mmCIF file of the C-alpha atoms, coordinates in Angstrom:
data_MODEL
# 
_entry.id   MODEL 
# 
loop_
_atom_site.group_PDB 
_atom_site.id 
_atom_site.type_symbol 
_atom_site.label_atom_id 
_atom_site.label_alt_id 
_atom_site.label_comp_id 
_atom_site.label_asym_id 
_atom_site.label_entity_id 
_atom_site.label_seq_id 
_atom_site.pdbx_PDB_ins_code 
_atom_site.Cartn_x 
_atom_site.Cartn_y 
_atom_site.Cartn_z 
_atom_site.occupancy 
_atom_site.B_iso_or_equiv 
_atom_site.pdbx_formal_charge 
_atom_site.auth_seq_id 
_atom_site.auth_comp_id 
_atom_site.auth_asym_id 
_atom_site.auth_atom_id 
_atom_site.pdbx_PDB_model_num 
ATOM 1   C CA . MET A 1 1   ? 61.965 42.872 128.536 1.00 0.00 ? 1   MET A CA 1 
ATOM 2   C CA . PHE A 1 2   ? 63.060 44.053 131.940 1.00 0.00 ? 2   PHE A CA 1 
ATOM 3   C CA . SER A 1 3   ? 65.721 46.614 132.540 1.00 0.00 ? 3   SER A CA 1 
ATOM 4   C CA . LEU A 1 4   ? 67.498 46.944 135.861 1.00 0.00 ? 4   LEU A CA 1 
ATOM 5   C CA . ILE A 1 5   ? 68.715 50.420 136.549 1.00 0.00 ? 5   ILE A CA 1 
ATOM 6   C CA . ALA A 1 6   ? 70.489 51.389 139.744 1.00 0.00 ? 6   ALA A CA 1 
ATOM 7   C CA . SER A 1 7   ? 69.105 54.546 141.229 1.00 0.00 ? 7   SER A CA 1 
ATOM 8   C CA . PRO A 1 8   ? 69.907 56.272 144.490 1.00 0.00 ? 8   PRO A CA 1 
ATOM 9   C CA . ALA A 1 9   ? 67.357 55.843 147.230 1.00 0.00 ? 9   ALA A CA 1 
ATOM 10  C CA . ALA A 1 10  ? 65.620 59.097 147.956 1.00 0.00 ? 10  ALA A CA 1 
ATOM 11  C CA . ALA A 1 11  ? 63.195 60.273 150.568 1.00 0.00 ? 11  ALA A CA 1 
ATOM 12  C CA . GLU A 1 12  ? 61.410 63.503 151.155 1.00 0.00 ? 12  GLU A CA 1 
ATOM 13  C CA . LEU A 1 13  ? 61.769 65.132 154.547 1.00 0.00 ? 13  LEU A CA 1 
ATOM 14  C CA . ILE A 1 14  ? 59.317 67.761 155.637 1.00 0.00 ? 14  ILE A CA 1 
ATOM 15  C CA . ALA A 1 15  ? 60.842 71.057 156.759 1.00 0.00 ? 15  ALA A CA 1 
ATOM 16  C CA . GLU A 1 16  ? 59.630 70.770 160.344 1.00 0.00 ? 16  GLU A CA 1 
ATOM 17  C CA . SER A 1 17  ? 61.542 67.476 160.767 1.00 0.00 ? 17  SER A CA 1 
ATOM 18  C CA . ALA A 1 18  ? 64.641 69.616 161.344 1.00 0.00 ? 18  ALA A CA 1 
ATOM 19  C CA . GLU A 1 19  ? 63.009 71.310 164.347 1.00 0.00 ? 19  GLU A CA 1 
ATOM 20  C CA . ILE A 1 20  ? 63.594 70.054 167.895 1.00 0.00 ? 20  ILE A CA 1 
ATOM 21  C CA . PRO A 1 21  ? 59.872 70.082 168.897 1.00 0.00 ? 21  PRO A CA 1 
ATOM 22  C CA . TYR A 1 22  ? 58.978 67.803 165.963 1.00 0.00 ? 22  TYR A CA 1 
ATOM 23  C CA . GLN A 1 23  ? 61.883 65.469 166.696 1.00 0.00 ? 23  GLN A CA 1 
ATOM 24  C CA . VAL A 1 24  ? 61.062 65.207 170.411 1.00 0.00 ? 24  VAL A CA 1 
ATOM 25  C CA . SER A 1 25  ? 57.411 64.403 169.713 1.00 0.00 ? 25  SER A CA 1 
ATOM 26  C CA . ASN A 1 26  ? 58.407 61.723 167.158 1.00 0.00 ? 26  ASN A CA 1 
ATOM 27  C CA . SER A 1 27  ? 61.043 59.932 169.268 1.00 0.00 ? 27  SER A CA 1 
ATOM 28  C CA . ASP A 1 28  ? 60.689 56.929 171.558 1.00 0.00 ? 28  ASP A CA 1 
ATOM 29  C CA . ARG A 1 29  ? 63.916 57.795 173.408 1.00 0.00 ? 29  ARG A CA 1 
ATOM 30  C CA . ILE A 1 30  ? 66.605 60.475 173.448 1.00 0.00 ? 30  ILE A CA 1 
ATOM 31  C CA . ALA A 1 31  ? 70.210 59.784 174.436 1.00 0.00 ? 31  ALA A CA 1 
ATOM 32  C CA . ILE A 1 32  ? 73.641 61.379 174.427 1.00 0.00 ? 32  ILE A CA 1 
ATOM 33  C CA . GLY A 1 33  ? 76.603 59.139 173.727 1.00 0.00 ? 33  GLY A CA 1 
ATOM 34  C CA . THR A 1 34  ? 79.798 58.386 171.862 1.00 0.00 ? 34  THR A CA 1 
ATOM 35  C CA . VAL A 1 35  ? 80.151 56.223 168.761 1.00 0.00 ? 35  VAL A CA 1 
ATOM 36  C CA . SER A 1 36  ? 82.331 53.341 169.973 1.00 0.00 ? 36  SER A CA 1 
ATOM 37  C CA . ASP A 1 37  ? 82.101 50.834 167.094 1.00 0.00 ? 37  ASP A CA 1 
ATOM 38  C CA . ILE A 1 38  ? 81.012 50.734 163.447 1.00 0.00 ? 38  ILE A CA 1 
ATOM 39  C CA . GLU A 1 39  ? 79.894 47.493 161.730 1.00 0.00 ? 39  GLU A CA 1 
ATOM 40  C CA . PRO A 1 40  ? 79.324 48.117 158.003 1.00 0.00 ? 40  PRO A CA 1 
ATOM 41  C CA . HIS A 1 41  ? 77.283 45.611 155.983 1.00 0.00 ? 41  HIS A CA 1 
ATOM 42  C CA . TYR A 1 42  ? 76.247 45.704 152.334 1.00 0.00 ? 42  TYR A CA 1 
ATOM 43  C CA . ASP A 1 43  ? 72.919 47.517 152.743 1.00 0.00 ? 43  ASP A CA 1 
ATOM 44  C CA . TYR A 1 44  ? 73.003 48.739 156.344 1.00 0.00 ? 44  TYR A CA 1 
ATOM 45  C CA . THR A 1 45  ? 75.423 49.730 159.104 1.00 0.00 ? 45  THR A CA 1 
ATOM 46  C CA . ILE A 1 46  ? 75.240 49.121 162.848 1.00 0.00 ? 46  ILE A CA 1 
ATOM 47  C CA . PHE A 1 47  ? 76.779 51.786 165.079 1.00 0.00 ? 47  PHE A CA 1 
ATOM 48  C CA . THR A 1 48  ? 77.469 50.987 168.733 1.00 0.00 ? 48  THR A CA 1 
ATOM 49  C CA . ILE A 1 49  ? 76.860 53.988 170.971 1.00 0.00 ? 49  ILE A CA 1 
ATOM 50  C CA . THR A 1 50  ? 78.211 54.182 174.520 1.00 0.00 ? 50  THR A CA 1 
ATOM 51  C CA . VAL A 1 51  ? 75.421 56.030 176.326 1.00 0.00 ? 51  VAL A CA 1 
ATOM 52  C CA . GLU A 1 52  ? 76.520 58.827 178.635 1.00 0.00 ? 52  GLU A CA 1 
ATOM 53  C CA . GLU A 1 53  ? 73.086 60.236 179.439 1.00 0.00 ? 53  GLU A CA 1 
ATOM 54  C CA . TRP A 1 54  ? 69.441 59.460 178.737 1.00 0.00 ? 54  TRP A CA 1 
ATOM 55  C CA . LEU A 1 55  ? 67.359 62.591 178.244 1.00 0.00 ? 55  LEU A CA 1 
ATOM 56  C CA . TYR A 1 56  ? 64.041 60.825 177.603 1.00 0.00 ? 56  TYR A CA 1 
ATOM 57  C CA . ASN A 1 57  ? 62.623 57.362 178.325 1.00 0.00 ? 57  ASN A CA 1 
ATOM 58  C CA . PRO A 1 58  ? 65.852 55.825 179.697 1.00 0.00 ? 58  PRO A CA 1 
ATOM 59  C CA . LEU A 1 59  ? 66.920 52.193 179.555 1.00 0.00 ? 59  LEU A CA 1 
ATOM 60  C CA . PRO A 1 60  ? 69.322 50.489 181.980 1.00 0.00 ? 60  PRO A CA 1 
ATOM 61  C CA . ALA A 1 61  ? 71.850 50.088 179.167 1.00 0.00 ? 61  ALA A CA 1 
ATOM 62  C CA . GLU A 1 62  ? 75.341 51.487 178.850 1.00 0.00 ? 62  GLU A CA 1 
ATOM 63  C CA . THR A 1 63  ? 75.557 50.671 175.138 1.00 0.00 ? 63  THR A CA 1 
ATOM 64  C CA . ILE A 1 64  ? 72.985 50.639 172.370 1.00 0.00 ? 64  ILE A CA 1 
ATOM 65  C CA . LYS A 1 65  ? 73.077 49.871 168.658 1.00 0.00 ? 65  LYS A CA 1 
ATOM 66  C CA . VAL A 1 66  ? 71.802 52.229 165.984 1.00 0.00 ? 66  VAL A CA 1 
ATOM 67  C CA . ARG A 1 67  ? 70.994 50.903 162.507 1.00 0.00 ? 67  ARG A CA 1 
ATOM 68  C CA . THR A 1 68  ? 71.135 53.039 159.380 1.00 0.00 ? 68  THR A CA 1 
ATOM 69  C CA . GLU A 1 69  ? 70.023 51.941 155.917 1.00 0.00 ? 69  GLU A CA 1 
ATOM 70  C CA . THR A 1 70  ? 73.357 52.885 154.359 1.00 0.00 ? 70  THR A CA 1 
ATOM 71  C CA . GLY A 1 71  ? 76.100 50.300 153.904 1.00 0.00 ? 71  GLY A CA 1 
ATOM 72  C CA . THR A 1 72  ? 79.152 49.419 151.857 1.00 0.00 ? 72  THR A CA 1 
ATOM 73  C CA . GLY A 1 73  ? 77.065 48.921 148.703 1.00 0.00 ? 73  GLY A CA 1 
ATOM 74  C CA . VAL A 1 74  ? 74.051 51.147 149.353 1.00 0.00 ? 74  VAL A CA 1 
ATOM 75  C CA . TRP A 1 75  ? 73.847 54.839 150.168 1.00 0.00 ? 75  TRP A CA 1 
ATOM 76  C CA . THR A 1 76  ? 70.637 56.522 151.273 1.00 0.00 ? 76  THR A CA 1 
ATOM 77  C CA . GLU A 1 77  ? 70.635 60.311 151.360 1.00 0.00 ? 77  GLU A CA 1 
ATOM 78  C CA . ASP A 1 78  ? 68.360 60.790 154.371 1.00 0.00 ? 78  ASP A CA 1 
ATOM 79  C CA . GLN A 1 79  ? 70.347 58.560 156.736 1.00 0.00 ? 79  GLN A CA 1 
ATOM 80  C CA . PRO A 1 80  ? 72.673 60.004 159.380 1.00 0.00 ? 80  PRO A CA 1 
ATOM 81  C CA . GLU A 1 81  ? 76.406 59.418 159.114 1.00 0.00 ? 81  GLU A CA 1 
ATOM 82  C CA . PHE A 1 82  ? 78.627 58.731 162.118 1.00 0.00 ? 82  PHE A CA 1 
ATOM 83  C CA . GLU A 1 83  ? 82.344 58.706 162.848 1.00 0.00 ? 83  GLU A CA 1 
ATOM 84  C CA . GLU A 1 84  ? 84.060 56.622 165.501 1.00 0.00 ? 84  GLU A CA 1 
ATOM 85  C CA . ASN A 1 85  ? 84.519 58.545 168.805 1.00 0.00 ? 85  ASN A CA 1 
ATOM 86  C CA . GLU A 1 86  ? 81.978 61.162 167.698 1.00 0.00 ? 86  GLU A CA 1 
ATOM 87  C CA . GLU A 1 87  ? 79.794 62.532 170.508 1.00 0.00 ? 87  GLU A CA 1 
ATOM 88  C CA . VAL A 1 88  ? 76.146 62.776 169.484 1.00 0.00 ? 88  VAL A CA 1 
ATOM 89  C CA . LEU A 1 89  ? 72.674 63.547 170.760 1.00 0.00 ? 89  LEU A CA 1 
ATOM 90  C CA . LEU A 1 90  ? 70.258 61.049 169.224 1.00 0.00 ? 90  LEU A CA 1 
ATOM 91  C CA . MET A 1 91  ? 66.501 61.105 168.777 1.00 0.00 ? 91  MET A CA 1 
ATOM 92  C CA . LEU A 1 92  ? 65.689 57.383 168.639 1.00 0.00 ? 92  LEU A CA 1 
ATOM 93  C CA . LYS A 1 93  ? 62.928 55.056 167.462 1.00 0.00 ? 93  LYS A CA 1 
ATOM 94  C CA . ASP A 1 94  ? 62.781 51.564 168.984 1.00 0.00 ? 94  ASP A CA 1 
ATOM 95  C CA . LEU A 1 95  ? 63.500 48.673 166.595 1.00 0.00 ? 95  LEU A CA 1 
ATOM 96  C CA . ASP A 1 96  ? 64.294 45.773 168.974 1.00 0.00 ? 96  ASP A CA 1 
ATOM 97  C CA . LEU A 1 97  ? 64.485 46.576 172.695 1.00 0.00 ? 97  LEU A CA 1 
ATOM 98  C CA . GLU A 1 98  ? 65.747 43.099 173.617 1.00 0.00 ? 98  GLU A CA 1 
ATOM 99  C CA . ASP A 1 99  ? 68.820 43.655 171.426 1.00 0.00 ? 99  ASP A CA 1 
ATOM 100 C CA . ARG A 1 100 ? 68.959 47.389 172.326 1.00 0.00 ? 100 ARG A CA 1 
ATOM 101 C CA . LEU A 1 101 ? 68.591 48.202 168.588 1.00 0.00 ? 101 LEU A CA 1 
ATOM 102 C CA . PHE A 1 102 ? 67.269 51.577 167.418 1.00 0.00 ? 102 PHE A CA 1 
ATOM 103 C CA . LYS A 1 103 ? 67.115 53.828 164.391 1.00 0.00 ? 103 LYS A CA 1 
ATOM 104 C CA . VAL A 1 104 ? 67.448 57.596 164.369 1.00 0.00 ? 104 VAL A CA 1 
ATOM 105 C CA . SER A 1 105 ? 63.970 59.127 164.286 1.00 0.00 ? 105 SER A CA 1 
ATOM 106 C CA . VAL A 1 106 ? 63.194 61.551 161.446 1.00 0.00 ? 106 VAL A CA 1 
ATOM 107 C CA . GLU A 1 107 ? 66.351 60.289 159.709 1.00 0.00 ? 107 GLU A CA 1 
ATOM 108 C CA . PHE A 1 108 ? 69.482 62.500 159.619 1.00 0.00 ? 108 PHE A CA 1 
ATOM 109 C CA . PRO A 1 109 ? 67.957 65.526 161.419 1.00 0.00 ? 109 PRO A CA 1 
ATOM 110 C CA . GLY A 1 110 ? 67.497 63.240 164.460 1.00 0.00 ? 110 GLY A CA 1 
ATOM 111 C CA . LYS A 1 111 ? 71.265 63.153 164.937 1.00 0.00 ? 111 LYS A CA 1 
ATOM 112 C CA . ARG A 1 112 ? 72.145 66.388 166.677 1.00 0.00 ? 112 ARG A CA 1 
ATOM 113 C CA . PRO A 1 113 ? 75.246 67.938 168.228 1.00 0.00 ? 113 PRO A CA 1 
ATOM 114 C CA . VAL A 1 114 ? 75.603 67.504 171.995 1.00 0.00 ? 114 VAL A CA 1 
ATOM 115 C CA . SER A 1 115 ? 75.490 71.311 172.259 1.00 0.00 ? 115 SER A CA 1 
ATOM 116 C CA . ASP A 1 116 ? 71.710 71.030 171.603 1.00 0.00 ? 116 ASP A CA 1 
ATOM 117 C CA . ARG A 1 117 ? 71.239 69.227 174.953 1.00 0.00 ? 117 ARG A CA 1 
ATOM 118 C CA . ASP A 1 118 ? 69.749 72.191 176.827 1.00 0.00 ? 118 ASP A CA 1 
ATOM 119 C CA . ALA A 1 119 ? 67.369 73.060 173.985 1.00 0.00 ? 119 ALA A CA 1 
ATOM 120 C CA . VAL A 1 120 ? 66.167 69.436 173.887 1.00 0.00 ? 120 VAL A CA 1 
ATOM 121 C CA . ILE A 1 121 ? 65.639 69.416 177.671 1.00 0.00 ? 121 ILE A CA 1 
ATOM 122 C CA . GLU A 1 122 ? 63.632 72.642 177.413 1.00 0.00 ? 122 GLU A CA 1 
ATOM 123 C CA . GLU A 1 123 ? 61.430 71.075 174.731 1.00 0.00 ? 123 GLU A CA 1 
ATOM 124 C CA . LEU A 1 124 ? 60.991 67.915 176.817 1.00 0.00 ? 124 LEU A CA 1 
ATOM 125 C CA . LYS A 1 125 ? 59.757 70.160 179.646 1.00 0.00 ? 125 LYS A CA 1 
ATOM 126 C CA . VAL A 1 126 ? 57.382 72.012 177.297 1.00 0.00 ? 126 VAL A CA 1 
ATOM 127 C CA . GLN A 1 127 ? 55.926 68.685 176.107 1.00 0.00 ? 127 GLN A CA 1 
ATOM 128 C CA . GLY A 1 128 ? 55.696 67.336 179.678 1.00 0.00 ? 128 GLY A CA 1 
ATOM 129 C CA . LYS A 1 129 ? 58.183 64.550 178.933 1.00 0.00 ? 129 LYS A CA 1 
ATOM 130 C CA . TRP A 1 130 ? 61.121 65.640 181.093 1.00 0.00 ? 130 TRP A CA 1 
ATOM 131 C CA . GLN A 1 131 ? 62.233 63.044 183.650 1.00 0.00 ? 131 GLN A CA 1 
ATOM 132 C CA . GLU A 1 132 ? 64.727 63.306 186.489 1.00 0.00 ? 132 GLU A CA 1 
ATOM 133 C CA . GLY A 1 133 ? 67.210 60.473 187.018 1.00 0.00 ? 133 GLY A CA 1 
ATOM 134 C CA . ASN A 1 134 ? 68.111 60.178 183.370 1.00 0.00 ? 134 ASN A CA 1 
ATOM 135 C CA . GLU A 1 135 ? 71.739 59.150 183.815 1.00 0.00 ? 135 GLU A CA 1 
ATOM 136 C CA . THR A 1 136 ? 72.683 55.680 182.549 1.00 0.00 ? 136 THR A CA 1 
ATOM 137 C CA . GLY A 1 137 ? 71.528 52.931 184.882 1.00 0.00 ? 137 GLY A CA 1 
ATOM 138 C CA . GLU A 1 138 ? 69.074 55.056 186.890 1.00 0.00 ? 138 GLU A CA 1 
ATOM 139 C CA . ASP A 1 139 ? 65.379 54.401 187.080 1.00 0.00 ? 139 ASP A CA 1 
ATOM 140 C CA . GLY A 1 140 ? 64.013 57.372 185.133 1.00 0.00 ? 140 GLY A CA 1 
ATOM 141 C CA . VAL A 1 141 ? 61.339 58.271 187.692 1.00 0.00 ? 141 VAL A CA 1 
ATOM 142 C CA . GLU A 1 142 ? 59.479 61.390 186.705 1.00 0.00 ? 142 GLU A CA 1 
ATOM 143 C CA . GLY A 1 143 ? 60.098 64.484 188.782 1.00 0.00 ? 143 GLY A CA 1 
ATOM 144 C CA . GLU A 1 144 ? 60.504 68.214 188.759 1.00 0.00 ? 144 GLU A CA 1 
ATOM 145 C CA . PRO A 1 145 ? 63.828 69.971 188.104 1.00 0.00 ? 145 PRO A CA 1 
ATOM 146 C CA . GLU A 1 146 ? 65.609 71.385 191.108 1.00 0.00 ? 146 GLU A CA 1 
ATOM 147 C CA . GLU A 1 147 ? 64.614 74.919 192.023 1.00 0.00 ? 147 GLU A CA 1 
ATOM 148 C CA . GLY A 1 148 ? 66.746 77.524 190.274 1.00 0.00 ? 148 GLY A CA 1 
ATOM 149 C CA . ASP A 1 149 ? 68.121 74.988 187.771 1.00 0.00 ? 149 ASP A CA 1 
ATOM 150 C CA . THR A 1 150 ? 66.566 75.778 184.406 1.00 0.00 ? 150 THR A CA 1 
ATOM 151 C CA . GLY A 1 151 ? 69.145 73.799 182.423 1.00 0.00 ? 151 GLY A CA 1 
ATOM 152 C CA . SER A 1 152 ? 68.790 76.140 179.465 1.00 0.00 ? 152 SER A CA 1 
ATOM 153 C CA . VAL A 1 153 ? 71.265 78.100 177.421 1.00 0.00 ? 153 VAL A CA 1 
ATOM 154 C CA . PRO A 1 154 ? 70.783 81.876 177.560 1.00 0.00 ? 154 PRO A CA 1 
ATOM 155 C CA . GLU A 1 155 ? 69.303 83.227 174.325 1.00 0.00 ? 155 GLU A CA 1 
ATOM 156 C CA . SER A 1 156 ? 72.518 85.054 173.465 1.00 0.00 ? 156 SER A CA 1 
ATOM 157 C CA . GLU A 1 157 ? 74.423 81.737 173.373 1.00 0.00 ? 157 GLU A CA 1 
ATOM 158 C CA . SER A 1 158 ? 71.910 79.767 171.297 1.00 0.00 ? 158 SER A CA 1 
ATOM 159 C CA . THR A 1 159 ? 72.476 78.954 167.637 1.00 0.00 ? 159 THR A CA 1 
ATOM 160 C CA . PRO A 1 160 ? 69.145 79.395 165.847 1.00 0.00 ? 160 PRO A CA 1 
ATOM 161 C CA . PHE A 1 161 ? 70.667 78.905 162.381 1.00 0.00 ? 161 PHE A CA 1 
ATOM 162 C CA . VAL A 1 162 ? 71.432 75.230 163.048 1.00 0.00 ? 162 VAL A CA 1 
ATOM 163 C CA . ASN A 1 163 ? 67.904 74.152 162.071 1.00 0.00 ? 163 ASN A CA 1 
ATOM 164 C CA . SER A 1 164 ? 68.127 76.182 158.866 1.00 0.00 ? 164 SER A CA 1 
ATOM 165 C CA . VAL A 1 165 ? 71.406 74.455 158.067 1.00 0.00 ? 165 VAL A CA 1 
ATOM 166 C CA . TRP A 1 166 ? 69.688 71.040 158.144 1.00 0.00 ? 166 TRP A CA 1 
ATOM 167 C CA . VAL A 1 167 ? 67.011 72.257 155.746 1.00 0.00 ? 167 VAL A CA 1 
ATOM 168 C CA . LEU A 1 168 ? 69.701 73.608 153.416 1.00 0.00 ? 168 LEU A CA 1 
ATOM 169 C CA . VAL A 1 169 ? 71.574 70.285 153.590 1.00 0.00 ? 169 VAL A CA 1 
ATOM 170 C CA . ALA A 1 170 ? 68.363 68.429 152.658 1.00 0.00 ? 170 ALA A CA 1 
ATOM 171 C CA . VAL A 1 171 ? 67.734 70.720 149.675 1.00 0.00 ? 171 VAL A CA 1 
ATOM 172 C CA . ILE A 1 172 ? 71.316 70.406 148.421 1.00 0.00 ? 172 ILE A CA 1 
ATOM 173 C CA . GLY A 1 173 ? 71.132 66.612 148.835 1.00 0.00 ? 173 GLY A CA 1 
ATOM 174 C CA . ALA A 1 174 ? 67.897 66.469 146.835 1.00 0.00 ? 174 ALA A CA 1 
ATOM 175 C CA . VAL A 1 175 ? 69.345 68.623 144.036 1.00 0.00 ? 175 VAL A CA 1 
ATOM 176 C CA . PHE A 1 176 ? 72.476 66.467 143.982 1.00 0.00 ? 176 PHE A CA 1 
ATOM 177 C CA . ALA A 1 177 ? 70.403 63.269 143.758 1.00 0.00 ? 177 ALA A CA 1 
ATOM 178 C CA . ILE A 1 178 ? 68.218 64.638 140.956 1.00 0.00 ? 178 ILE A CA 1 
ATOM 179 C CA . THR A 1 179 ? 71.166 65.852 138.873 1.00 0.00 ? 179 THR A CA 1 
ATOM 180 C CA . ARG A 1 180 ? 72.921 62.523 139.364 1.00 0.00 ? 180 ARG A CA 1 
ATOM 181 C CA . VAL A 1 181 ? 69.946 60.596 137.982 1.00 0.00 ? 181 VAL A CA 1 
ATOM 182 C CA . GLU A 1 182 ? 69.735 62.768 134.854 1.00 0.00 ? 182 GLU A CA 1 
# 
């Protein structure tokens, strides 16, 4: 006899997945944009993002689509959530370049606030991935930053606790999922 039991989908994220260096090294592209449309389906959702700036590996596209594995009938705890008109910095993995379809790399930690832009650029430079000409529609030719333009936030203005917050959110989500199953 078979028994069908609905259980929440769960995934385990490693702690370093919340860190910018890990996210940069595990992303095919990085973009900043605004959520302009949301298409919910039963087991997935497609978010249209109007791209304002490509930080890494640019495409000549003004809009892209991001797929999450959460929909109207399915919720997955490690997937990012978006709101219409929300400005986001996204670490992306290619799904279908012809359709400009992506997923957020390293799940919800790969969706970051736009205020992390300078920290991401610094990490791209550290990893040798920084490219000039990253605005939408430009060619993305590699180059060096202009002299005197470091593009970084002074240490006193940075928010180091943000990465810890993501780890805390993951732990709380896991505890919530476990207690819900019991």
